[in-house]
N, CA, C and O of each residue as an XYZ file, in Angstrom:
348
protein
N       0.844     -1.187      0.000
C       0.000      0.000      0.000
C       0.884      1.242      0.000
O       1.831      1.311      0.783
N       0.604      2.225     -0.853
C       1.425      3.439     -0.887
C       1.274      4.230      0.406
O       0.259      4.131      1.096
N       2.284      5.006      0.719
C       2.261      5.822      1.929
C       1.110      6.821      1.888
O       0.841      7.428      0.851
N       0.451      6.982      2.991
C      -0.633      7.958      3.094
C      -0.186      9.195      3.851
O      -0.992     10.092      4.098
N       1.085      9.258      4.222
C       1.613     10.382      4.984
C       1.315     11.702      4.282
O       1.586     11.860      3.092
N       0.766     12.630      5.019
C       0.414     13.980      4.567
C      -0.780     14.031      3.626
O      -1.104     15.103      3.114
N      -1.439     12.917      3.385
C      -2.621     12.915      2.519
C      -3.861     13.286      3.342
O      -3.939     13.001      4.537
N      -4.822     13.925      2.676
C      -6.072     14.328      3.324
C      -7.189     13.369      2.932
O      -7.249     12.886      1.801
N      -8.066     13.108      3.887
C      -9.190     12.215      3.662
C     -10.415     12.730      4.394
O     -10.310     13.452      5.385
N     -11.572     12.349      3.890
C     -12.808     12.520      4.636
C     -12.962     11.243      5.446
O     -13.141     10.160      4.887
N     -12.890     11.376      6.779
C     -12.950     10.211      7.660
C     -14.230     10.253      8.477
O     -14.741     11.324      8.804
N     -14.735      9.082      8.798
C     -15.956      8.979      9.608
C     -15.570      8.732     11.058
O     -14.744      7.868     11.354
N     -16.183      9.507     11.967
C     -15.929      9.347     13.397
C     -16.729      8.138     13.889
O     -17.953      8.094     13.768
N     -16.009      7.160     14.446
C     -16.636      5.930     14.936
C     -16.930      5.984     16.434
O     -17.957      5.480     16.886
N     -16.023      6.598     17.203
C     -16.177      6.605     18.657
C     -15.385      7.747     19.272
O     -14.426      8.256     18.692
N     -15.816      8.128     20.460
C     -15.107      9.129     21.247
C     -14.405      8.416     22.391
O     -15.023      7.641     23.121
N     -13.140      8.673     22.543
C     -12.338      8.123     23.638
C     -11.866      9.286     24.500
O     -11.907     10.430     24.047
N     -11.422      9.035     25.720
C     -10.926     10.134     26.557
C      -9.754     10.886     25.920
O      -9.544     12.063     26.211
N      -8.995     10.217     25.057
C      -7.810     10.814     24.441
C      -8.039     11.321     23.022
O      -7.151     11.958     22.457
N      -9.221     11.054     22.418
C      -9.463     11.541     21.067
C     -10.589     10.806     20.365
O     -11.431     10.169     20.997
N     -10.585     10.907     19.045
C     -11.642     10.334     18.216
C     -11.113      9.150     17.409
O     -10.085      9.258     16.740
N     -11.813      8.032     17.475
C     -11.520      6.907     16.589
C     -12.209      7.190     15.266
O     -13.405      7.480     15.234
N     -11.453      7.108     14.168
C     -12.011      7.401     12.847
C     -11.676      6.270     11.889
O     -10.812      5.436     12.159
N     -12.377      6.261     10.771
C     -12.171      5.255      9.736
C     -11.922      5.955      8.414
O     -12.739      6.753      7.955
N     -10.769      5.645      7.798
C     -10.452      6.188      6.480
C     -11.290      5.480      5.428
O     -11.811      4.395      5.687
N     -11.433      6.078      4.236
C     -12.251      5.479      3.179
C     -11.848      4.059      2.798
O     -12.697      3.273      2.381
N     -10.559      3.713      2.935
C     -10.113      2.366      2.559
C     -10.264      1.357      3.696
O      -9.858      0.204      3.554
N     -10.844      1.780      4.825
C     -11.050      0.888      5.951
C      -9.960      0.935      7.006
O     -10.052      0.238      8.016
N      -8.932      1.741      6.793
C      -7.846      1.888      7.759
C      -8.343      2.641      8.986
O      -9.059      3.636      8.869
N      -7.958      2.155     10.161
C      -8.327      2.816     11.416
C      -7.417      4.013     11.659
O      -6.215      3.958     11.401
N      -8.008      5.095     12.158
C      -7.252      6.291     12.475
C      -7.629      6.835     13.836
O      -8.650      6.460     14.412
N      -6.789      7.727     14.345
C      -7.035      8.398     15.613
C      -6.733      9.877     15.450
O      -5.660     10.261     14.986
N      -7.696     10.697     15.839
C      -7.463     12.142     15.927
C      -7.356     12.463     17.408
O      -8.352     12.451     18.130
N      -6.137     12.748     17.854
C      -5.888     13.105     19.245
C      -6.689     14.354     19.600
O      -6.926     15.205     18.743
N      -7.104     14.464     20.854
C      -7.872     15.639     21.275
C      -7.224     16.952     20.847
O      -7.917     17.871     20.410
N      -5.908     17.046     20.967
C      -5.227     18.302     20.641
C      -5.213     18.595     19.146
O      -4.847     19.697     18.740
N      -5.606     17.623     18.321
C      -5.665     17.808     16.869
C      -7.100     17.917     16.364
O      -7.354     17.830     15.162
N      -8.039     18.109     17.299
C      -9.460     18.270     16.977
C      -9.855     19.711     17.280
O      -9.793     20.129     18.436
N     -10.259     20.480     16.272
C     -10.573     21.898     16.510
C     -11.759     22.108     17.444
O     -11.920     23.203     17.982
N     -12.585     21.104     17.651
C     -13.739     21.252     18.550
C     -13.401     20.977     20.007
O     -14.209     21.260     20.892
N     -12.229     20.434     20.266
C     -11.860     20.082     21.633
C     -11.206     21.281     22.294
O     -10.424     21.948     21.615
N     -11.450     21.620     23.554
C     -12.308     20.942     24.515
C     -13.718     21.511     24.597
O     -14.517     21.050     25.413
N     -14.039     22.498     23.776
C     -15.315     23.205     23.928
C     -16.497     22.557     23.220
O     -17.643     22.850     23.560
N     -16.252     21.687     22.247
C     -17.346     21.109     21.473
C     -17.930     19.871     22.120
O     -17.358     19.320     23.061
N     -19.064     19.440     21.616
C     -19.722     18.228     22.081
C     -19.139     17.051     21.317
O     -19.560     16.761     20.197
N     -18.176     16.379     21.919
C     -17.489     15.286     21.242
C     -18.445     14.148     20.882
O     -18.316     13.556     19.810
N     -19.392     13.836     21.749
C     -20.315     12.742     21.465
C     -21.135     13.015     20.209
O     -21.498     12.084     19.490
N     -21.427     14.286     19.943
C     -22.190     14.644     18.747
C     -21.394     14.365     17.479
O     -21.972     14.286     16.395
N     -20.074     14.214     17.598
C     -19.226     13.971     16.430
C     -19.372     12.553     15.893
O     -19.082     12.316     14.721
N     -19.812     11.606     16.711
C     -19.930     10.211     16.276
C     -20.864     10.126     15.068
O     -21.996     10.609     15.101
N     -20.366      9.506     14.012
C     -21.132      9.343     12.782
C     -20.892     10.439     11.762
O     -21.294     10.299     10.607
N     -20.249     11.526     12.161
C     -20.002     12.621     11.227
C     -18.750     12.347     10.398
O     -17.926     11.501     10.745
N     -18.631     13.071      9.313
C     -17.458     12.986      8.447
C     -16.624     14.239      8.679
O     -17.136     15.359      8.677
N     -15.324     14.020      8.878
C     -14.382     15.093      9.184
C     -13.256     15.046      8.163
O     -12.806     13.963      7.787
N     -12.799     16.200      7.714
C     -11.640     16.274      6.823
C     -10.391     16.268      7.699
O     -10.239     17.120      8.574
N      -9.502     15.310      7.463
C      -8.311     15.175      8.298
C      -7.116     14.768      7.449
O      -7.267     14.236      6.348
N      -5.939     15.024      7.974
C      -4.691     14.706      7.293
C      -3.915     13.685      8.120
O      -3.959     13.707      9.350
N      -3.209     12.796      7.436
C      -2.396     11.789      8.110
C      -1.079     12.419      8.554
O      -0.342     12.976      7.740
N      -0.792     12.326      9.852
C       0.456     12.835     10.411
C       1.491     11.732     10.590
O       2.691     11.974     10.465
N       1.025     10.522     10.884
C       1.934      9.398     11.116
C       1.250      8.130     10.633
O       0.314      7.636     11.262
N       1.728      7.611      9.510
C       1.104      6.421      8.923
C       1.802      5.125      9.318
O       1.457      4.057      8.813
N       2.778      5.210     10.215
C       3.479      4.016     10.665
C       2.923      3.480     11.979
O       3.368      2.437     12.457
N       1.964      4.175     12.565
C       1.357      3.724     13.813
C       0.012      3.075     13.527
O      -0.585      3.288     12.472
N      -0.447      2.293     14.466
C      -1.743      1.641     14.326
C      -2.547      1.928     15.582
O      -2.214      1.421     16.653
N      -3.596      2.731     15.475
C      -4.144      3.336     14.262
C      -3.280      4.513     13.794
O      -2.506      5.078     14.566
N      -3.432      4.868     12.510
C      -2.674      6.003     11.986
C      -3.096      7.268     12.727
O      -4.262      7.432     13.085
N      -2.136      8.156     12.951
C      -2.419      9.410     13.659
C      -2.793     10.473     12.642
O      -2.161     10.613     11.595
N      -3.850     11.228     12.984
C      -4.407     12.207     12.059
C      -4.652     13.532     12.765
O      -4.631     13.611     13.993
N      -4.884     14.568     11.972
C      -5.237     15.876     12.493
C      -6.351     16.485     11.662
O      -6.364     16.376     10.436
N      -7.291     17.131     12.354
C      -8.362     17.860     11.679
C      -8.133     19.365     11.754
O      -9.022     20.141     11.401
N      -6.956     19.789     12.207
C      -6.659     21.219     12.316
C      -6.331     21.805     10.948
O      -5.617     21.193     10.154
N      -6.858     22.992     10.682
C      -6.590     23.677      9.413
C      -5.094     23.886      9.204
O      -4.596     23.703      8.093
N      -4.372     24.267     10.258
C      -2.933     24.514     10.126
C      -2.177     23.255      9.706
O      -1.289     23.321      8.856
N      -2.520     22.116     10.293
C      -1.841     20.866      9.924
C      -2.162     20.466      8.492
O      -1.297     19.960      7.777
N      -3.402     20.690      8.072
C      -3.760     20.367      6.686
C      -3.015     21.285      5.715
O      -2.601     20.842      4.643
N      -2.841     22.552      6.078
C      -2.104     23.490      5.223
C      -0.633     23.088      5.105
O      -0.058     23.143      4.019
N      -0.030     22.687      6.219
C       1.368     22.227      6.186
C       1.488     20.996      5.298
O       2.425     20.891      4.507
N       0.547     20.064      5.421
C       0.586     18.850      4.602
C       0.468     19.184      3.115
O       1.142     18.573      2.285
N      -0.381     20.144      2.780
C      -0.503     20.552      1.365
C       0.819     21.087      0.850
O       1.216     20.788     -0.277
N       1.506     21.882      1.671
C       2.801     22.425      1.281
C       3.809     21.292      1.083
O       4.564     21.291      0.111
N       3.818     20.335      2.004
C       4.740     19.204      1.899
C       4.447     18.344      0.676
O       5.367     17.895     -0.008
N       3.154     18.115      0.398
C       2.789     17.352     -0.799
C       3.247     18.081     -2.056
O       3.751     17.460     -2.992
N       3.071     19.399     -2.075
C       3.495     20.183     -3.222
C       4.989     20.123     -3.428
O       5.453     20.039     -4.565
N       5.761     20.166     -2.338
C       7.217     20.104     -2.431
C       7.682     18.732     -2.902
O       8.719     18.605     -3.553
N       6.904     17.708     -2.567
C       7.258     16.349     -2.972
C       6.721     15.995     -4.350
O       7.012     14.923     -4.880
N       5.923     16.913     -4.938
C       5.366     16.667     -6.256
C       4.204     15.703     -6.268
O       3.962     15.051     -7.284
N       3.454     15.587     -5.136
C       2.319     14.671     -5.096
C       1.035     15.427     -4.887
O      -0.035     14.822     -4.826
């Protein structure tokens, strides 16, 4: 499978954990958005996020589940990195 590092996906929130959101990438890969990488944390209703689709970027594709971020700044950095790599 090709590296997904720095790629953006629409992921579905499966569950809320004390440390973040369990998400599912379109290809079935499990992901985690840490609380600090969720723009709604700590002020938003995390339980309301279950079942929603969130735009997120892969920060670390070597961990299981892959680590992701839904922050605009992280997605912007990933776009810059993808552009520099020609992808």
